[in-house]
C-alpha positions in Angstrom: -12.0 -98.1 -4.2 -14.0 -100.8 -2.6 -12.3 -104.0 -1.4 -13.9 -107.4 -1.9 -13.1 -110.9 -0.8 -14.5 -114.4 -1.2 -16.1 -115.9 1.9 -18.5 -118.6 3.0 -22.2 -118.5 3.6 -23.6 -121.4 5.5 -27.2 -122.4 5.0 -28.7 -124.5 7.8 -31.9 -126.6 7.7 -33.2 -129.7 9.5 -35.1 -132.7 8.3 -38.1 -134.3 9.9 -35.9 -136.1 12.5 -34.1 -132.8 13.5 -30.9 -134.0 11.8 -28.9 -130.8 11.1 -28.1 -130.2 7.4 -25.6 -127.5 6.5 -24.7 -126.3 3.0 -21.7 -124.1 2.4 -21.7 -121.6 -0.5 -18.8 -119.5 -1.7 -19.9 -115.8 -1.9 -18.4 -112.4 -2.6 -18.3 -110.0 0.3 -17.5 -106.3 0.7 -15.1 -104.9 3.3 -17.9 -104.8 5.9 -18.7 -108.5 5.4 -21.9 -107.9 3.5 -22.7 -110.4 0.7 -22.5 -108.6 -2.6 -22.5 -111.5 -5.0 -23.1 -115.3 -5.2 -20.9 -117.8 -7.0 -21.2 -121.4 -8.0 -17.5 -122.1 -7.1 -18.5 -124.3 -4.2 -19.7 -127.0 -6.6 -16.0 -127.8 -7.3 -15.1 -127.8 -3.6 -15.4 -131.5 -3.2 -13.5 -134.7 -3.8 -14.1 -136.3 -7.2 -14.8 -139.6 -5.3 -17.5 -138.1 -3.1 -21.1 -137.1 -4.0 -21.9 -133.5 -3.8 -24.4 -133.9 -1.0 -21.8 -135.7 1.2 -19.2 -133.0 0.9 -21.3 -129.8 1.3 -23.4 -131.1 4.2 -20.4 -132.6 6.2 -20.3 -130.5 9.4 -16.6 -130.4 9.7 -15.7 -130.1 6.1 -13.3 -127.2 5.5 -12.9 -127.5 1.8 -14.6 -124.1 1.1 -12.3 -122.4 3.5 -9.2 -123.6 1.6 -10.8 -122.7 -1.7 -11.7 -119.2 -0.5 -8.1 -118.6 0.4 -7.0 -119.6 -3.1 -9.7 -117.4 -4.7 -8.8 -114.4 -2.7 -5.1 -114.9 -3.5 -5.5 -115.2 -7.3 -8.4 -112.7 -7.7 -7.5 -109.9 -5.3 -4.1 -110.3 -3.7 -1.3 -111.5 -6.0 -2.6 -111.9 -9.6 -5.9 -110.0 -10.0 -7.4 -112.4 -12.5 -11.0 -111.7 -13.6 -12.4 -115.2 -14.2 -11.5 -118.6 -12.7 -10.5 -120.2 -16.0 -7.6 -117.7 -16.2 -5.8 -119.4 -13.3 -2.4 -120.8 -14.2 -0.1 -123.4 -12.7 2.4 -120.8 -11.5 -0.4 -119.1 -9.5 -1.4 -122.3 -7.8 2.2 -123.2 -6.9 2.8 -119.6 -5.6 -0.4 -119.8 -3.4 0.5 -123.2 -2.0 4.0 -122.1 -1.3 2.8 -118.9 0.5 0.2 -121.0 2.4 2.8 -123.6 3.5 5.4 -120.9 4.6 2.6 -118.8 6.3 3.1 -115.8 4.0 -0.6 -115.1 3.1 -2.0 -111.6 3.9 -3.9 -113.0 6.8 -0.8 -114.7 8.4 1.5 -113.2 11.0 4.7 -114.1 12.8 2.7 -116.4 15.1 1.1 -118.4 12.3 2.4 -122.0 11.8 1.1 -124.9 9.8 1.9 -128.5 10.2 2.9 -130.8 7.3 -0.5 -132.6 7.6 -2.4 -129.3 7.4 -0.4 -128.2 4.3 -1.0 -131.6 2.6 -4.7 -131.4 3.3 -4.8 -127.9 1.6 -2.9 -129.2 -1.4 -5.2 -132.1 -1.8 -8.3 -129.9 -1.5 -7.0 -127.4 -4.1 -6.0 -130.1 -6.5 -9.5 -131.7 -6.3 -11.1 -128.3 -6.7 -9.1 -127.4 -9.8 -9.4 -130.9 -11.2 -13.2 -130.7 -11.3 -13.1 -127.1 -12.5 -10.8 -128.0 -15.5 -12.9 -131.0 -16.5 -16.0 -128.7 -16.5 -14.3 -125.9 -18.4 -12.3 -127.1 -21.5 -11.3 -123.5 -22.2 -9.3 -123.3 -19.0 -5.6 -122.2 -19.4 -4.4 -125.0 -17.1 -4.4 -128.8 -17.6 -4.6 -131.6 -15.1 -1.1 -132.7 -16.0 0.2 -129.3 -14.8 -1.1 -130.1 -11.3 -0.5 -133.7 -10.5 0.3 -137.2 -11.6 -1.2 -140.4 -10.2 0.7 -143.2 -8.5 -0.3 -146.5 -6.9 0.2 -146.3 -3.1 -0.8 -148.8 -0.4 -3.6 -147.6 1.9 -3.4 -148.8 5.5 -7.0 -147.8 5.9 -8.3 -149.7 2.9 -5.6 -152.4 3.0 -5.1 -152.2 -0.7 -3.3 -150.2 -3.4 -5.1 -147.1 -4.5 -4.5 -144.3 -7.0 -3.2 -141.2 -5.2 -2.8 -137.7 -6.7 0.7 -136.4 -6.2 1.5 -132.7 -7.0 4.0 -132.0 -9.7 5.7 -129.5 -7.4 7.2 -129.6 -3.9 5.7 -127.4 -1.2 7.5 -126.5 2.0 5.8 -125.6 5.3 6.5 -123.7 8.5 5.9 -125.9 11.5 5.4 -124.7 15.0 8.8 -124.8 16.8 7.0 -125.3 20.1 6.3 -128.8 21.4 2.6 -129.6 21.4 1.4 -129.1 25.0 -0.7 -132.1 25.7 0.6 -134.5 28.3 -1.0 -134.0 31.7 0.1 -135.8 34.9 -2.5 -137.5 37.0 -2.2 -135.0 39.8 -3.0 -132.1 37.5 -5.8 -134.0 35.9 -7.5 -134.7 39.2 -7.1 -131.0 40.2 -8.8 -129.9 37.0 -11.6 -132.5 37.3 -12.2 -131.6 41.0 -12.3 -127.9 40.0 -15.0 -128.7 37.4 -16.9 -130.8 39.9 -16.8 -128.0 42.5 -17.1 -124.8 40.6 -17.9 -125.5 36.9 -20.5 -128.3 37.1 -22.3 -126.8 34.0 -19.6 -128.5 31.9 -19.1 -131.6 34.1 -20.6 -134.1 31.7 -18.8 -132.6 28.7 -15.5 -133.2 30.6 -16.6 -136.7 31.7 -17.5 -137.8 28.2 -14.0 -136.7 27.0 -12.0 -138.1 29.9 -13.9 -141.4 30.4 -15.3 -142.2 27.0 -12.6 -140.6 24.9 -14.9 -138.5 22.9 -13.9 -135.4 21.0 -15.0 -132.1 22.6 -17.4 -131.2 19.8 -18.9 -134.7 20.0 -19.4 -134.3 23.7 -21.6 -131.3 22.9 -23.9 -133.5 20.8 -24.8 -135.8 23.7 -28.6 -135.8 24.5 -30.3 -136.5 27.8 -31.6 -140.0 28.6 -35.2 -138.7 28.1 -34.6 -136.6 25.0 -37.5 -136.3 22.7 -35.1 -137.0 19.8 -34.2 -140.3 21.3 -32.1 -141.2 24.4 -28.6 -140.0 24.2 -27.4 -142.0 27.2 -28.3 -145.7 27.6 -27.7 -147.4 31.0 -27.5 -151.1 31.3 -28.5 -152.2 34.8 -28.1 -155.6 36.4 -29.3 -156.2 40.0 -29.7 -152.5 40.5 -26.1 -151.7 39.4 -25.1 -149.9 36.2 -22.9 -152.3 34.3 -22.6 -150.4 31.0 -23.2 -146.9 29.7 -23.6 -146.2 25.9 -23.6 -142.7 24.4 -25.5 -142.3 21.2 -23.8 -139.9 18.7 -24.9 -141.7 15.6 -26.3 -138.5 14.0 -25.6 -134.8 14.3 -29.0 -133.6 15.3 -30.1 -130.0 15.8 -30.1 -129.4 19.5 -30.9 -125.7 19.6 -34.0 -123.6 18.6 -31.7 -121.1 16.9 -30.2 -123.9 14.8 -26.7 -123.1 15.8 -24.5 -126.2 15.4 -23.0 -127.4 18.7 -20.1 -129.0 16.9 -19.4 -131.8 14.4 -19.3 -135.6 14.9 -16.2 -136.9 13.2 -17.2 -140.6 13.4 -21.0 -141.3 14.0 -21.3 -144.2 16.5 -22.5 -145.5 19.7 -19.7 -145.0 22.2 -19.4 -146.9 25.4 -17.7 -145.6 28.6 -14.5 -147.4 29.2 -15.1 -150.1 31.9 -12.2 -148.8 34.2 -13.8 -145.4 34.3 -17.4 -146.5 34.7 -17.8 -145.9 38.4 -16.2 -142.4 38.1 -18.5 -141.6 35.1 -21.6 -142.6 37.0 -20.5 -140.5 40.0 -20.1 -137.5 37.8 -23.4 -138.1 36.1 -25.3 -138.3 39.5 -23.6 -135.1 40.7 -24.5 -133.3 37.4 -28.1 -134.5 37.3 -28.6 -133.2 40.9 -27.0 -129.9 39.9 -29.3 -129.3 36.9 -32.6 -129.9 38.6 -34.8 -126.9 37.9 -32.3 -125.4 35.3 -33.9 -124.3 32.0 -33.4 -126.4 28.9 -35.1 -126.8 25.6 -37.2 -130.0 26.0 -37.9 -130.3 22.3 -34.2 -131.2 21.8 -33.1 -132.5 25.2 -29.4 -131.7 25.1 -27.6 -133.1 28.1 -25.4 -130.0 28.8 -26.9 -126.5 28.5 -25.9 -122.9 29.2 -27.5 -120.7 31.8 -29.9 -119.6 29.0 -31.1 -123.1 28.5 -29.5 -123.7 25.1 -27.2 -126.6 24.3 -23.5 -125.8 24.8 -21.5 -125.2 21.6 -17.9 -126.3 21.4 -16.5 -122.7 21.4 -18.5 -121.9 24.6 -17.3 -125.2 26.2 -13.7 -124.3 25.4 -14.0 -120.9 27.0 -15.6 -122.4 30.2 -13.0 -125.2 30.3 -10.1 -122.7 30.1 -11.6 -120.7 33.0 -11.6 -123.8 35.1 -8.0 -124.6 34.2 -6.9 -121.0 35.0 -8.4 -121.4 38.5 -6.4 -124.6 39.0 -3.0 -123.1 38.5 -2.5 -121.9 42.1 -3.6 -125.3 43.4 -1.1 -127.1 41.1 1.7 -124.8 42.3 0.9 -125.6 45.9 1.0 -129.4 45.2 3.4 -131.8 46.9 3.9 -133.6 43.5 6.8 -132.1 41.5 5.2 -133.1 38.2 2.0 -131.3 39.1 3.9 -128.2 40.2 5.8 -128.2 36.9 2.6 -128.5 35.0 1.2 -125.5 36.8 4.2 -123.4 35.8 3.8 -124.5 32.2 0.1 -123.5 32.3 1.2 -120.0 33.2 2.6 -119.6 29.7 0.6 -122.1 27.7 -3.1 -122.8 27.3 -4.9 -126.1 26.8 -8.2 -127.0 25.3 -10.8 -129.7 26.3 -9.0 -132.0 23.8 -6.5 -132.7 26.6 -9.0 -134.9 28.2 -9.2 -137.2 25.2 -5.4 -137.3 25.1 -5.3 -138.3 28.8 -7.9 -141.0 28.1 -5.7 -142.3 25.2 -2.6 -142.4 27.3 -4.3 -144.4 30.1 -5.7 -146.9 27.7 -2.3 -147.4 26.1 -0.8 -148.0 29.6 -3.7 -150.4 30.3 -2.5 -152.6 27.4 -5.0 -151.7 24.6 -3.6 -152.5 21.1 -4.2 -150.4 18.0 -7.6 -152.0 17.3 -8.7 -151.4 20.9 -7.6 -147.7 20.9 -9.4 -147.1 17.5 -12.6 -148.6 18.9 -12.6 -146.7 22.2 -11.4 -143.4 20.6 -13.8 -143.6 17.7 -11.0 -143.3 15.1 -11.5 -143.8 11.4 -7.9 -144.7 10.7 -5.1 -146.2 12.8 -2.6 -143.3 12.5 -3.4 -141.7 15.9 -3.6 -145.0 17.7 -0.2 -146.0 16.3 1.3 -142.8 17.7 0.4 -143.9 21.2 1.4 -147.5 20.7 4.8 -146.5 19.2 5.5 -144.2 22.2 4.2 -146.7 24.8 7.7 -147.4 26.3 8.3 -143.7 26.8 4.8 -143.2 28.3 5.5 -146.1 30.8 8.7 -144.4 31.8 7.0 -141.0 32.2 3.9 -142.2 34.1 5.5 -145.3 35.7 2.6 -147.5 37.0 -0.9 -146.4 36.3 -3.9 -148.4 37.7 -7.3 -147.9 39.1 -5.9 -146.4 42.3 -5.1 -143.2 40.3 -8.8 -142.3 40.6 -9.3 -143.0 44.3 -9.0 -139.3 45.3 -11.3 -138.1 42.6 -13.9 -140.8 43.4 -13.7 -139.8 47.1 -14.2 -136.2 46.3 -17.0 -136.9 43.9 -18.7 -139.2 46.4 -18.2 -136.6 49.2 -19.9 -133.9 47.1 -22.8 -136.2 46.3 -23.3 -137.0 50.0 -23.2 -133.3 51.0 -26.0 -132.5 48.5 -28.4 -135.2 49.7 
């Protein structure tokens, strides 16, 4: 007997300005991953407050992922319904319970989900079923079976809004391990110097994360100063000295001839390099530009960072290269005279980190430099204050952990970067 499951087909296209458009469709696939049927279920995979085009073209939208999990659960795994309108409240509650407790068929003993992740899934499923019920009066389920509406105060909107609250309580299985993010300055400098010395192909990806606070996927969207799609880097120069650097990530443009997305932009914006890190950023940029002279790249798109094949780096490829660099740093950390750096090296032997650690390092430093919530939101490119509040709330603990942090923390890295630049002249 053949096995089927719901999955996602992503259609990609570009407009006249090379802005990347992606449309997600929910399809039926066989056990070999071949598409055997098309559905229109994706039309319900959106918030009732959003337009259809906004939801299905959003690069980081995972609504269809959550919906596909539900569909596989009720059609093929637990209940074997034959049409979507046969879905019942008990099935929805059962799915969300198993999702929260990590008991789906695709989960294992190492699967954990945070409360935030579970709540996002609940919200997406409620929105999906809400739209489906309103479009199908014959459905066995009613909106009142799913949720009730309450007035809650929104910190983001600064006003009371209607919020959908589920009629049932869902538990979740959080990861018992502490999130491995904090990085001492000694370890940070070793990692950056390793990238400068042996992994210069990702140097500007790392620099944009560490010194402009950008998300890793956003770093992959940065274009060259001379990009045919418009300058991605803008340098303000006064009396021959760079006084400001602005990075243009206002639109997610197509940066590869194969139309593979390099990664999403969570908040489209023009992002400035933080003034304290400006000199370091410029040093990294000069080293990188010297390094890439003669390297292939697709001039039609002008991505700043490219693979050895000349195509723009994608976030998954960046992550792999970053982790190679970090692995090479472990022996150097273990040989350090700084106890914190040695301890971090030991922790890296059993834990892995991603390029997002650089954005976290950036956020900690800005907090210690005295930035408030508004400042952190601006420099981090946040849409809401929750993340910034986390750093501000823990500021006293960060001060104890890192003691005094000032510009001198970058002296060694600046020296190393300058030395490399001189050696290459």
